[in-house]
C-alpha positions as a printed Julia matrix, in Angstrom:
291×3 Matrix{Float64}:
 138.21  133.11   26.33
 137.94  130.28   28.73
 140.98  128.21   29.4
 141.26  124.43   29.2
 143.69  121.61   29.62
 145.39  119.57   26.91
 142.47  117.11   26.88
 139.99  119.83   26.0
 138.24  120.04   29.46
 137.3   123.59   30.38
 137.24  125.14   33.88
 133.41  125.18   33.77
 133.36  121.33   33.6
 135.12  121.09   36.98
 132.64  123.56   38.54
 129.65  121.5    37.39
 131.16  118.31   38.83
 131.28  119.77   42.36
 127.87  121.49   42.5
 126.38  118.42   44.25
 128.38  119.39   47.37
 125.93  122.24   47.99
 122.95  119.91   48.3
 124.99  117.42   50.26
 126.11  120.01   52.82
 122.49  121.21   53.2
 121.35  117.64   53.86
 124.06  117.07   56.44
 123.14  120.36   58.2
 119.46  119.34   58.35
 120.33  115.86   59.66
 122.6   117.36   62.31
 119.82  119.71   63.47
 117.33  116.82   63.53
 119.51  114.63   65.75
 120.25  117.57   68.07
 116.51  118.06   68.56
 116.02  114.35   69.15
 118.72  114.39   71.83
 117.23  117.47   73.53
 113.73  115.91   73.73
 115.12  112.62   75.0
 117.3   114.12   77.77
 115.31  117.16   78.87
 113.06  117.11   81.91
 109.33  117.39   81.4
 109.01  121.07   82.28
 112.06  122.06   80.26
 110.89  120.01   77.29
 107.66  122.02   77.2
 109.72  125.24   77.08
 111.7   123.8    74.14
 108.5   122.92   72.29
 107.09  126.39   72.91
 110.29  128.05   71.61
 110.36  125.86   68.5
 106.7   126.56   67.72
 107.25  130.31   68.01
 110.5   130.2    66.03
 108.75  128.53   63.1
 105.82  130.91   63.22
 103.37  128.41   64.73
 101.15  128.58   67.8
 101.8   126.75   71.07
  99.08  125.3    73.28
 100.34  124.61   76.81
  99.74  121.07   78.11
  96.59  120.42   80.14
  94.99  123.7    78.98
  92.2   121.76   77.34
  91.68  119.7    80.47
  91.5   122.83   82.64
  88.99  124.42   80.26
  86.77  121.32   80.31
  86.8   121.2    84.09
  85.76  124.83   84.16
  82.91  124.13   81.75
  81.75  121.22   83.89
  81.81  123.43   86.99
  79.73  126.08   85.23
  77.21  123.53   84.01
  76.14  122.74   87.59
  76.08  118.97   87.01
  78.94  118.48   89.47
  78.57  121.08   92.25
  81.82  120.24   94.06
  83.83  121.32   91.02
  82.99  124.87   91.97
  85.01  124.44   95.17
  88.18  122.83   93.79
  91.5   124.52   93.13
  93.26  123.94   89.82
  96.97  124.72   89.47
  99.18  124.22   86.42
 102.85  123.73   87.36
 105.44  123.15   84.66
 105.27  119.37   84.95
 101.51  118.89   84.79
  98.32  119.97   86.51
  97.05  119.7    90.1
  93.39  119.41   91.12
  92.91  119.97   94.85
  89.81  118.85   96.77
  89.08  119.7   100.38
  88.65  116.45  102.26
  85.21  117.4   103.58
  83.98  117.45   99.97
  84.94  113.8    99.47
  84.89  112.09  102.86
  83.1   112.17  106.18
  85.19  113.04  109.2
  87.61  110.26  110.11
  86.48  108.15  107.07
  88.27  107.0   103.92
  85.15  106.03  101.96
  84.22  108.33   99.14
  80.78  109.85   99.48
  78.22  108.42   97.07
  77.5   111.83   95.48
  81.13  112.39   94.44
  81.73  109.06   92.74
  80.19  110.28   89.5
  82.38  113.38   89.67
  85.52  111.25   90.03
  84.4   109.1    87.1
  83.9   112.24   84.97
  87.34  113.61   85.91
  89.03  110.3    85.02
  87.32  110.3    81.61
  88.31  113.93   80.95
  91.93  113.18   81.77
  91.94  110.13   79.57
  90.43  112.07   76.63
  92.46  115.28   77.0
  95.99  114.15   77.87
  97.59  111.2    76.08
  98.99  108.52   78.38
  98.69  110.81   81.41
  99.92  109.44   84.72
  98.19  110.36   87.96
  99.6   110.81   91.46
  96.96  111.08   94.18
  98.2   112.54   97.44
  96.27  112.51  100.72
  96.96  115.17  103.35
  95.67  115.79  106.88
  96.06  118.52  109.48
  98.09  118.11  112.67
  95.15  116.8   114.73
  96.08  113.26  115.81
  93.77  110.33  115.15
  93.74  107.07  117.14
  91.22  104.49  115.95
  91.39  100.75  115.35
  91.29  101.39  111.59
  93.56  104.46  111.5
  96.19  104.42  114.26
  97.65  107.67  112.87
  97.23  110.26  110.15
  99.56  108.24  107.92
  97.0   105.46  107.54
  94.1   107.9   107.06
  95.83  110.0   104.39
  97.02  106.95  102.48
  93.62  105.25  102.63
  91.89  108.36  101.26
  94.35  108.59   98.36
  93.83  104.88   97.66
  90.03  105.36   97.58
  90.39  107.91   94.79
  92.82  105.64   92.92
  90.33  102.71   93.16
  87.62  104.97   91.72
  89.86  105.78   88.76
  90.66  102.1    88.22
  86.91  101.39   88.28
  86.47  103.66   85.27
  89.01  101.61   83.28
  92.08  103.77   83.9
  95.4   101.88   83.64
  96.47  100.91   87.19
 100.11  101.1    86.13
  99.69  104.83   85.57
  98.31  105.5    89.07
 100.02  106.13   92.41
  98.46  106.66   95.85
 100.57  108.65   98.34
  99.91  109.47  101.98
 101.64  112.5   103.48
  99.78  112.75  106.78
 100.36  116.22  108.28
 103.94  116.61  106.95
 103.14  118.93  103.99
 100.67  121.59  105.15
  99.63  124.16  102.59
  98.98  126.66  105.43
 100.23  126.88  109.01
  98.14  124.68  111.3
  98.94  126.86  114.34
  99.81  130.45  115.0
 103.04  131.63  116.62
 101.67  130.96  120.1
 100.8   127.38  119.21
  97.06  127.96  119.06
  95.28  125.98  116.3
  93.96  127.89  113.28
  90.69  126.1   112.35
  90.32  127.54  108.84
  93.89  126.59  107.93
  93.44  123.11  109.33
  90.39  122.67  107.14
  92.33  123.75  104.06
  95.2   121.39  104.93
  92.84  118.43  105.0
  92.86  117.82  101.24
  93.35  115.37   98.4
  95.51  116.44   95.45
  95.13  114.76   92.03
  98.26  115.54   90.02
  98.24  114.8    86.3
 101.74  114.44   84.89
 103.43  113.54   81.64
 104.33  109.86   80.99
 107.42  108.56   82.73
 107.01  110.36   86.07
 105.28  107.56   87.94
 107.81  104.87   87.05
 110.86  106.63   88.48
 113.93  104.34   88.77
 114.76  105.86   92.16
 111.43  104.77   93.59
 111.75  101.17   92.42
 115.36  101.03   93.6
 114.43  102.29   97.06
 111.55   99.82   97.26
 113.88   96.95   96.28
 116.38   97.97   98.96
 113.65   97.98  101.56
 112.52   94.54  100.47
 116.07   93.21  100.69
 116.47   94.59  104.21
 113.19   93.03  105.31
 114.19   89.69  103.77
 117.48   89.7   105.69
 115.7    90.5   108.96
 113.21   87.68  108.35
 115.98   85.19  107.61
 117.81   86.14  110.82
 114.62   85.73  112.84
 113.95   82.29  111.34
 117.46   81.13  112.17
 117.11   82.32  115.76
 113.81   80.45  116.08
 115.51   77.27  114.89
 118.29   77.6   117.48
 120.88   78.69  114.96
 123.01   81.78  115.08
 122.37   84.38  112.37
 126.13   84.24  111.68
 126.97   80.58  110.96
 130.69   81.09  111.58
 132.28   78.46  113.88
 132.2    79.38  117.55
 134.96   78.51  120.06
 132.27   77.0   122.34
 132.07   73.53  120.69
 135.84   73.08  121.11
 135.38   72.67  124.9
 134.99   68.84  124.86
 138.4    68.38  123.18
 140.61   68.21  126.36
 141.85   64.85  127.71
 139.17   62.41  128.99
 140.5    62.64  132.58
 139.6    66.31  132.83
 135.8    65.81  132.68
 135.33   63.34  135.63
 137.98   64.97  137.8
 136.14   68.34  138.03
 132.44   68.35  137.42
 132.48   72.07  136.62
 129.08   73.79  136.23
 130.32   75.2   132.92
 130.34   71.75  131.28
 126.58   71.58  130.51
 126.73   75.0   128.8
 128.74   73.74  125.84
 125.78   72.21  123.92
 123.62   75.35  124.34
 126.13   77.45  122.39
 125.51   75.47  119.21
C-alpha cells in the first residue's frame, strides 16, 4: 500500500512532478557539447581543425574527405587529358594547412624574365577556375624562388626583384580571371629558401639542383591565412618608421632641427651691449646658423 500525506498526495505524485528534470539535463548536456565544439572550431589552427573534423566524422560513423582532395584529383585529370602539357611536370603537395602546386620557372618564364609565356596563360586561368570551384573562399599565396646565381640588370638589380616580379605575374593572371584580389598575396624569396642545395660541399654549383630551386609555388590555403594581423602590424610599423624619417628629412631641408627643443646657441646675444663691439670674435656670426 502506497503511503500519502494528510492532504491525500501519494509518493508517486512527487515523482511525476520531477520527471522533467531528465529532459532538462539532457538538453543542458547537448548545449554544453555544442558550445564546446563551437569554441574548438573558433580557436583551433587550420591544420588542427581539420583533424578535429576528421575525428568527429569518424566518431559519428560518417566519412571524411580531406580538404583539397577534389582539387588535386581535378588537376590530375587535366594533366592526363593532355590539354595542358605543363601540368605533367608540376609537383602537388598537400600539407595540413592547404595544398601547394610547384612549377619550375623554366615552364612559366624565359631566362631572366618575369613575363608569363603565352602558352601557359590558359593553364593559369584553368587552375584559378578549378581552385574557385573546388575550395570555398580559398586564399592563394604565390611565392617566387630563384637559385643562388646573382642577377644584375636595369630591371632586376637582384634576385629579390626577379622572384617578386614572377610571383606578381602569376597573381595578375589570377586577378584577370576574376579572382578576388584581397585573397591573393605575391611573395618573393630570392635564393633564401632553396628546396635543394645549390652547391656541393666544395662550393661547386649543382646545375640540376639550381634548376629545381628556380620555381614558383602556388599555395592554396583556408580563409583567414592571408589577412594575418602580424603582417598588417609589421607593415604599419614600417610605414610609421618611414614617415618619421621623411619628416626629419623635410625639417633638415627647411633649416630646422629634427628635435625642436631650444638650443643654447640663440642665447649668445644676451650679454651686455658693450661686449659685442669690444671684441669682434669670429664666433659671433655663428649664432644665427644654429637656429
